[in-house]
N, C-alpha and C positions, 0 to 999 in steps of 0.2 A: 780554608774550608770550601768544599766543592758544593755548588748549588745544583739542585735537580731541576730539570725542566718540567713544568706542569703541562700535562696533556690537555688539549682543548676538549671540552665536553662534546660527545658525539652528537651530530646534527639529528634532529628528530625526523623520521621519515614522513613525507607529505601524505596526507590523508587521500585516499582514492576518491575520485569524484564518481558518485553513483549515477547511473543512467536514469532518466526520468521514467517513472512507472507508467505503464500503459493504463489509460482509463479503464476501469472495470465497469461492467454493466451494472446499473443500479435501478432499483424499483422504489417507488414512494407511494404511500397511502394518501389518497385525495382527501380523506376525512380527518385523520389524526396527525398526518405528517411523518409518520414512522418511516424510516428509510432502511433498505436492505441493499448490501453490496454482494454481488456473486463472485466468489473467489475462484471457483473451478466449474467449468462446463461439464455436464454429466455425459454428454455424447449422445443423448436420446435424439431421435428424429423429430419428435414433436416438441413444442415449447410447453413448459410447465407454467401454470398460473398459480401465483401466490395470492392468497385471500387475507385481507386485514379489514377489520370493522365490517365484515360481511360483504365486502366489494373486492374485485380484483385490483391488485396494485398495478400502477402505471409506470412505464419506463421514464426515467429522469431525462 
């Protein structure tokens, strides 16, 4: 009786290492602590002010 050779299981591909994400600009409310992260810059020349609890949010 002839024996068949068993194939070795295929090696799993190594997971790619992701580059570290750049820190995104963040704003925080000084009163309630609510935090906002800006995902995309709008490209405007002037800076926009976000208001929370009646006060401008400050950069983290």
